[in-house]
Wavefront OBJ file of the C-alpha trace (Angstrom):
o trace
v 162.295 54.048 126.691
v 166.077 53.784 124.651
v 166.690 55.704 127.606
v 165.857 54.913 131.063
v 163.145 57.274 132.502
v 164.795 59.187 136.078
v 162.245 59.493 138.250
v 163.361 61.334 141.543
v 161.661 61.006 145.109
v 163.097 63.439 147.489
v 162.482 62.397 151.294
v 162.844 65.061 154.081
v 162.450 63.962 158.241
v 158.596 64.246 158.473
v 157.040 62.328 155.392
v 154.197 60.685 155.583
v 155.388 57.081 154.111
v 152.434 55.666 151.886
v 152.710 58.760 150.070
v 155.973 58.036 149.202
v 156.027 54.420 149.073
v 152.270 53.663 147.396
v 153.120 55.909 143.919
v 157.340 54.074 144.760
v 155.472 50.506 144.481
v 153.512 52.251 140.708
v 156.816 53.902 139.491
v 159.389 50.767 139.713
v 156.945 48.827 137.683
v 157.593 51.539 134.921
v 159.349 49.053 131.793
v 163.141 50.915 131.873
v 162.216 53.834 134.572
v 164.812 54.175 136.773
v 163.246 55.276 140.733
v 165.980 57.733 142.721
v 165.462 57.640 146.261
v 166.977 61.270 147.871
v 167.745 63.370 150.968
v 170.262 65.359 151.580
v 173.644 64.279 152.110
v 171.587 61.193 151.544
v 170.901 60.924 155.302
v 167.990 58.301 156.654
v 164.444 59.479 157.067
v 162.576 58.513 159.978
v 159.230 57.183 159.831
v 157.133 56.816 163.307
v 159.439 53.148 163.834
v 161.318 52.757 160.943
v 163.784 54.644 158.630
v 164.777 54.912 155.124
v 168.107 54.582 154.958
v 170.699 53.688 151.426
v 169.078 57.356 150.077
v 171.035 58.612 146.986
v 172.483 62.231 148.039
v 170.131 64.417 146.424
v 172.226 67.432 146.028
v 174.499 64.880 144.122
v 171.417 64.625 141.290
v 172.083 66.265 138.394
v 169.111 65.988 136.640
v 165.353 63.676 136.394
v 162.511 63.258 134.342
v 160.189 63.345 136.367
v 160.135 64.402 140.002
v 157.852 63.462 142.432
v 156.908 64.919 146.345
v 155.573 62.936 148.754
v 153.604 64.792 151.356
v 153.885 64.929 155.208
v 154.785 67.839 158.141
v 155.786 70.039 154.639
v 156.924 72.501 156.914
v 160.551 70.147 157.630
v 161.373 70.903 153.818
v 160.229 74.392 153.656
v 161.933 75.578 156.458
v 165.261 73.914 155.152
v 166.709 76.033 152.248
v 169.013 73.781 151.130
v 166.171 71.569 150.376
v 164.286 74.273 148.398
v 167.559 74.873 146.039
v 167.241 71.677 145.690
v 163.978 70.657 144.118
v 163.652 73.860 142.612
v 166.765 73.240 140.565
v 165.896 69.836 139.747
v 162.358 70.973 139.309
v 163.315 73.614 136.928
v 164.538 71.492 134.435
v 162.776 67.506 134.946
v 159.911 67.034 132.439
v 157.493 66.601 135.072
v 156.525 67.915 138.215
v 154.713 65.835 140.961
v 153.898 65.656 143.960
v 151.576 63.847 146.913
v 149.250 65.832 149.303
v 151.365 68.497 150.859
v 154.323 67.506 148.772
v 152.366 70.429 146.485
v 153.430 72.969 148.873
v 156.949 71.888 149.095
v 156.676 72.595 144.910
v 155.046 75.850 145.839
v 157.088 76.918 148.294
v 160.028 75.981 145.121
v 158.378 78.210 143.090
v 157.492 75.629 140.889
v 153.714 76.295 140.570
v 153.165 79.656 140.527
v 149.777 80.235 138.185
v 149.722 76.175 138.168
v 145.894 74.301 138.971
v 146.941 72.585 141.688
v 145.518 69.275 144.291
v 146.850 68.985 147.744
v 145.074 67.655 151.334
v 141.769 69.061 151.737
v 142.676 70.722 154.644
v 146.252 71.875 153.097
v 144.973 72.958 150.079
v 143.630 76.639 150.254
v 146.761 77.533 151.700
v 148.714 77.071 147.866
v 147.221 80.393 147.170
v 150.142 81.783 149.264
v 152.963 80.837 146.634
v 150.596 81.928 143.928
v 149.285 78.361 142.672
v 146.215 78.145 142.450
v 144.100 75.204 144.370
v 142.280 72.914 142.986
v 139.617 70.005 144.438
v 140.752 67.791 142.028
v 142.045 63.811 143.134
v 144.350 64.081 140.195
v 145.134 67.676 138.746
v 146.904 67.920 135.430
v 148.207 71.713 134.194
v 150.782 71.205 131.564
v 153.963 69.133 132.438
v 152.859 69.692 136.195
v 150.745 66.707 137.858
v 149.546 66.858 141.513
v 147.724 63.743 143.849
v 145.481 64.532 146.733
v 145.537 63.405 150.107
v 147.786 60.276 151.091
v 145.532 57.329 148.919
v 145.368 60.025 146.016
v 149.021 58.942 145.268
v 148.086 55.231 143.875
v 145.018 57.223 141.261
v 148.355 60.001 140.614
v 150.723 57.305 140.050
v 149.022 55.011 137.394
v 148.094 58.489 135.963
v 151.471 59.843 136.077
v 152.537 56.120 133.818
v 149.297 56.354 131.506
v 150.567 60.152 130.918
v 154.369 59.266 130.205
v 153.991 54.720 128.620
v 150.069 54.708 127.909
v 147.385 53.826 129.351
v 147.785 49.956 128.720
v 151.042 50.166 130.372
v 149.050 51.774 133.452
v 146.316 49.365 133.626
v 149.289 46.207 133.211
v 150.703 47.686 136.655
v 147.346 48.255 138.207
v 146.224 44.311 137.046
v 150.479 43.295 138.541
v 149.488 44.767 142.111
v 145.442 44.079 142.289
v 144.874 47.930 142.972
v 140.597 47.909 142.767
v 139.729 49.408 145.877
v 136.637 49.085 148.113
v 136.934 50.997 150.999
v 134.699 50.025 153.601
v 133.741 53.065 154.697
v 132.308 56.596 152.568
v 134.416 58.864 154.484
v 137.293 59.833 152.954
v 137.035 63.132 151.681
v 135.182 65.166 153.956
v 132.152 65.930 151.779
v 131.399 62.483 152.329
v 132.212 61.802 155.428
v 129.619 61.800 158.791
v 129.683 65.570 160.348
v 130.131 64.212 163.558
v 133.631 63.310 161.985
v 134.159 65.539 159.564
v 133.753 68.635 161.818
v 135.963 66.266 164.543
v 139.069 65.860 161.638
v 138.965 69.136 160.601
v 139.260 71.047 164.583
v 142.144 68.512 164.757
v 143.956 69.661 161.889
v 143.376 73.023 161.705
v 145.005 73.226 164.930
v 148.224 71.894 163.205
v 147.711 74.278 160.328
v 147.459 77.278 162.920
v 150.680 75.818 163.724
v 152.395 75.482 161.060
v 151.481 78.882 159.738
v 153.512 81.546 160.485
v 155.964 78.818 158.412
v 154.213 78.930 155.050
v 154.120 82.641 155.183
v 157.665 83.252 155.565
v 158.123 81.003 152.783
v 155.429 82.861 150.802
v 157.488 86.391 151.921
v 160.847 85.154 150.440
v 159.395 83.734 147.071
v 157.285 87.136 146.368
l 1 2 3 4 5 6 7 8 9 10 11 12 13 14 15 16 17 18 19 20 21 22 23 24 25 26 27 28 29 30 31 32 33 34 35 36 37 38 39 40 41 42 43 44 45 46 47 48 49 50 51 52 53 54 55 56 57 58 59 60 61 62 63 64 65 66 67 68 69 70 71 72 73 74 75 76 77 78 79 80 81 82 83 84 85 86 87 88 89 90 91 92 93 94 95 96 97 98 99 100 101 102 103 104 105 106 107 108 109 110 111 112 113 114 115 116 117 118 119 120 121 122 123 124 125 126 127 128 129 130 131 132 133 134 135 136 137 138 139 140 141 142 143 144 145 146 147 148 149 150 151 152 153 154 155 156 157 158 159 160 161 162 163 164 165 166 167 168 169 170 171 172 173 174 175 176 177 178 179 180 181 182 183 184 185 186 187 188 189 190 191 192 193 194 195 196 197 198 199 200 201 202 203 204 205 206 207 208 209 210 211 212 213 214 215 216 217 218 219 220 221 222 223 224 225 226
């Protein structure tokens, strides 16, 4: 790349750190890429027992080649009009608009996924339809310049797909090898259709309770969009 390929990863209170750090680790190895981690006002973002600090100001970024939204407690971001406005502004001019996990709900609430297929965490996936997006069960979903990943660990697979799209499969494979990404999970329980019934039911009940609590926020954001 003759000029830096600018990747912006906006953070907000409540992110799931692996949604961010997984893709970041891979994007940071992309030759010619400049990865900017930003928040509103450049404020630190707290994640459980630690913080991400020294961040760029999201409002001050003029544009980017690739926008990547990590997931987490996405309703914190969706409720923030200034954050959504910044995401919409950057997304409308980016060559690639991307997300991991529930980050796709933020993109959708910003009006960037209408009529587009998108992945999301399995428990939240159907809520994409509130914003005119098309829920897709894929682990990584491409629809034009929109590339979205499923829940949490899908972010690493997603990053490799994005890198291959930008720089070719050999570059993606070289980064994969350098980071020794060769997953062999000890349990086959990472998706609801694979998990044992007792585990699936327990986790589903817990997550559905959270979704119902946050549903008014999503519905209000959807009304604003339409």
